[in-house]
C-alpha positions in Angstrom: -4.8 22.3 -47.2 -4.0 24.4 -44.1 -7.7 24.4 -43.2 -7.8 20.5 -43.5 -4.8 20.2 -41.3 -6.1 22.4 -38.7 -9.4 20.4 -38.8 -7.6 17.3 -38.4 -5.5 18.5 -35.5 -8.7 19.8 -33.6 -10.3 16.3 -34.2 -7.3 14.6 -32.9 -7.3 16.6 -29.6 -11.0 16.0 -29.3 -10.6 12.2 -29.7 -7.8 12.2 -27.2 -9.8 14.2 -24.8 -12.8 11.8 -25.2 -10.5 8.9 -24.7 -9.3 10.3 -21.4 -12.9 11.1 -20.3 -14.0 7.6 -21.2 -11.3 6.3 -18.7 -12.9 8.2 -15.8 -16.6 8.6 -16.7 -17.6 5.6 -14.7 -15.7 6.7 -11.6 -18.6 5.1 -9.5 -17.6 1.5 -10.5 -14.4 -0.5 -10.0 -12.2 -0.9 -13.0 -11.2 -4.3 -14.1 -7.8 -5.0 -15.6 -5.9 -8.1 -16.9 -2.2 -8.8 -16.3 -1.0 -11.3 -19.0 2.2 -13.2 -18.3 4.3 -15.9 -19.8 3.1 -18.0 -16.6 -0.5 -17.2 -16.9 -2.9 -14.3 -16.4 -4.1 -12.3 -13.3 -7.2 -10.4 -13.3 -7.7 -7.4 -10.9 -10.1 -4.8 -9.9 -9.0 -1.2 -9.2 -11.0 0.4 -6.3 -13.2 3.4 -7.3 -12.7 4.8 -3.8 -8.9 5.3 -4.6 -9.5 7.7 -7.6 -6.0 9.2 -7.8 -4.1 5.8 -8.1 -7.0 4.3 -10.2 -6.7 7.2 -12.6 -2.9 7.0 -12.8 -2.9 3.3 -13.4 -5.4 3.3 -16.1 -3.5 6.1 -17.8 -0.3 3.9 -17.7 -2.2 1.0 -19.2 -3.5 3.2 -22.0 0.0 4.3 -22.6 1.4 0.7 -22.8 3.8 1.6 -20.0 3.9 -1.9 -18.5 3.9 -3.9 -21.7 7.2 -5.8 -21.9 8.2 -5.0 -18.3 9.0 -7.6 -15.7 8.0 -8.7 -12.3 11.5 -8.1 -11.3 11.2 -8.3 -7.5 9.7 -11.5 -6.3 9.7 -12.7 -2.7 7.7 -15.7 -1.7 5.6 -14.9 1.5 5.9 -11.1 0.7 5.4 -9.4 -2.7 5.5 -9.6 -6.5 6.7 -6.2 -7.6 6.8 -4.9 -11.2 6.3 -2.1 -13.7 9.6 -0.5 -13.5 10.7 0.8 -17.1 14.2 -0.2 -16.7 13.1 -3.9 -16.5 12.0 -3.9 -20.2 14.6 -5.9 -22.2 16.9 -5.9 -19.1 19.9 -8.4 -19.4 20.1 -11.5 -17.2 21.3 -10.7 -13.7 20.9 -7.0 -14.0 19.6 -5.3 -11.0 16.3 -3.3 -11.6 15.8 0.0 -10.1 12.9 2.4 -9.4 12.2 3.6 -12.8 13.0 7.1 -14.0 10.0 9.5 -12.8 10.2 11.7 -9.7 6.5 12.3 -9.7 4.5 11.0 -7.0 0.7 10.3 -5.8 -0.9 11.5 -2.7 -1.4 8.5 -0.4 -5.1 7.2 -0.3 -5.2 5.0 2.9 -8.6 3.5 3.7 -9.2 1.2 6.6 -11.4 -1.2 4.5 -8.5 -2.0 2.0 -5.5 -3.8 3.6 -2.7 -6.0 2.5 -4.4 -9.3 2.4 -3.1 -12.0 -0.3 -3.8 -10.3 -3.7 -3.8 -6.7 -2.6 -2.6 -4.4 -5.4 -0.6 -1.6 -3.9 2.0 1.2 -4.8 5.4 1.1 -3.6 7.1 4.4 -2.6 10.4 6.0 -1.3 11.3 5.5 2.4 9.9 7.7 5.2 13.0 9.7 5.8 12.8 11.2 2.1 8.9 10.8 1.9 7.2 11.8 5.2 3.7 12.0 3.5 4.1 8.3 2.2 3.2 9.4 -1.3 3.2 6.6 -3.9 5.4 6.0 -6.9 3.4 6.6 -10.1 5.0 4.0 -12.4 5.2 0.7 -10.4 3.1 -1.7 -8.4 3.2 -4.8 -6.3 0.8 -7.6 -5.4 0.8 -9.0 -2.1 1.8 -12.6 -1.6 2.1 -12.9 2.1 1.5 -15.8 4.6 -1.2 -17.0 6.9 -0.9 -15.7 10.5 -2.5 -17.0 13.8 -4.6 -14.8 16.0 -2.0 -15.0 18.6 0.7 -13.6 16.1 -1.7 -10.7 15.3 -2.0 -9.9 19.0 1.8 -9.9 19.2 2.0 -7.5 16.4 -0.5 -5.1 18.2 1.4 -5.4 21.4 4.8 -4.8 19.8 3.6 -1.4 18.2 1.2 -0.2 20.8 3.2 -0.7 24.0 6.1 1.8 22.9 3.2 4.2 21.9 1.6 4.2 25.2 5.0 4.3 27.0 5.9 7.5 25.1 2.5 9.1 26.1 3.1 8.1 29.7 6.5 9.7 29.8 5.1 12.9 28.3 2.6 13.3 31.1 4.5 11.9 33.9 7.5 14.3 33.9 9.9 14.2 36.8 8.3 17.4 38.3 4.7 15.5 38.2 6.1 12.5 39.7 7.7 14.5 42.5 4.3 16.0 43.2 2.6 12.8 43.2 5.1 11.3 45.5 4.9 14.1 47.9 1.0 13.8 48.0 1.3 10.2 48.5 3.9 10.6 51.5 1.7 13.3 53.0 -1.5 11.0 52.8 -3.3 13.6 50.9 -5.5 11.2 49.3 -8.1 13.4 47.8 -5.4 15.7 46.0 -3.4 12.7 44.9 -6.4 11.0 43.3 -7.6 14.4 41.6 -4.1 14.9 39.8 -3.5 11.2 39.2 -7.1 10.7 37.8 -6.5 13.6 35.4 -3.2 12.4 34.1 -4.5 9.0 33.7 -7.6 10.3 31.7 -5.2 12.3 29.5 -3.0 9.4 28.8 -6.0 7.2 28.0 -7.5 9.9 25.6 -4.1 10.3 23.7 -3.4 6.7 23.4 -7.0 5.9 22.1 -6.8 8.8 19.6 -3.3 7.9 18.3 -3.3 7.4 14.5 -0.2 5.1 14.9 -1.9 2.6 17.2 -2.5 -0.9 15.7 -5.8 -2.6 16.2 -6.9 -5.2 13.7 -10.4 -5.1 12.4 -12.6 -8.3 12.2 -12.1 -8.2 8.5 -8.3 -8.2 8.8 -8.3 -10.8 11.3 -10.4 -13.0 9.1 -8.2 -12.4 6.1 -4.9 -12.7 7.7 -5.7 -16.0 9.5 -7.1 -17.6 6.3 -5.9 -16.4 2.9 -2.9 -14.6 4.5 -1.1 -11.2 3.6 1.5 -8.9 4.9 0.1 -6.9 7.9 3.0 -4.6 8.6 2.5 -2.9 5.2 -0.9 -1.5 6.4 -1.1 2.4 6.7 2.2 2.5 5.1 1.5 1.9 1.4 -1.8 2.7 -0.5 -3.8 -0.4 -1.5 -5.7 0.5 -4.6 -7.0 -3.0 -6.0 -7.1 -6.6 -5.5 -6.7 -9.9 -7.4 -10.0 -11.4 -8.3 -8.6 -14.4 -10.2 -5.3 -16.0 -11.1 -4.1 -16.7 -7.5 -2.5 -19.9 -8.7 -0.6 -17.8 -11.2 0.7 -15.6 -8.3 1.8 -18.8 -6.5 3.6 -20.1 -9.4 5.5 -17.0 -10.0 6.2 -16.5 -6.2 7.9 -20.1 -6.3 10.3 -19.1 -9.0 14.0 -19.3 -8.0 15.4 -15.8 -7.7 19.0 -14.2 -7.6 20.4 -12.2 -4.7 18.4 -9.2 -5.9 15.1 -11.2 -5.7 14.8 -11.1 -9.5 13.7 -14.5 -10.9 16.2 -16.3 -13.2 13.2 -16.9 -15.5 12.0 -13.5 -16.7 8.2 -13.0 -15.9 7.1 -10.5 -18.6 3.8 -8.7 -18.6 1.3 -7.0 -20.8 -1.7 -5.2 -19.2 -5.0 -4.3 -20.6 -8.3 -2.7 -19.4 -11.2 -5.1 -19.5 -13.6 -2.6 -18.0 -13.3 1.1 -17.2 
């Protein structure tokens, strides 16, 4: 009898291991999942290029973590957020929190994936307590967003980039260097002035162009944000690890629901998530 129990136990762990391996064996392909709600279904793909988030999300689905939870934070023109454990069977009007897990996932920012409408992303704690912008392990949000004009996108670039450049300029043009340049200018020492000023200008240009915080929208971003829409200011701040491939009308239906002061819809949007393709 003991031998039979031991054999069964070994077989159980082998099957569990096989199941986990099954999830990640096809890492060269995008996974397909389905979110079923009482307002309709949303089909998404999980990017193979964000393996940490993909692996975690598939494990959560396998463990039925999302089943019975709500889209508890719905803001039209912004995001539909869900997956928090404390949203399951939450009484009406109750404010939903951020779940119970303290674990995080290393960010996986990729320039080709951004917050266009339908982007699947991971929320996280604020920068002041999360300087590496690591993702929450148990929740997700889908970008709803709005459509922007090219002029609006240019204004966003300017609003972000001008302070960055000004800060770099201040770093190089210290009071002492300004004093040196002013004295050379007054002395009409053109050659020396141009040499120092040229060096400073080159250094400023190099630091500005290589700044990781500088915002320059790609052609793909411009096209998406001016057609289907999205939320540009979330880019480089939250990991995008998938996107909606069907069910945009369901997203819009959920986004149009009336919500309370906590952005929780008065009508609960319950979900059940399953894997269609690993």
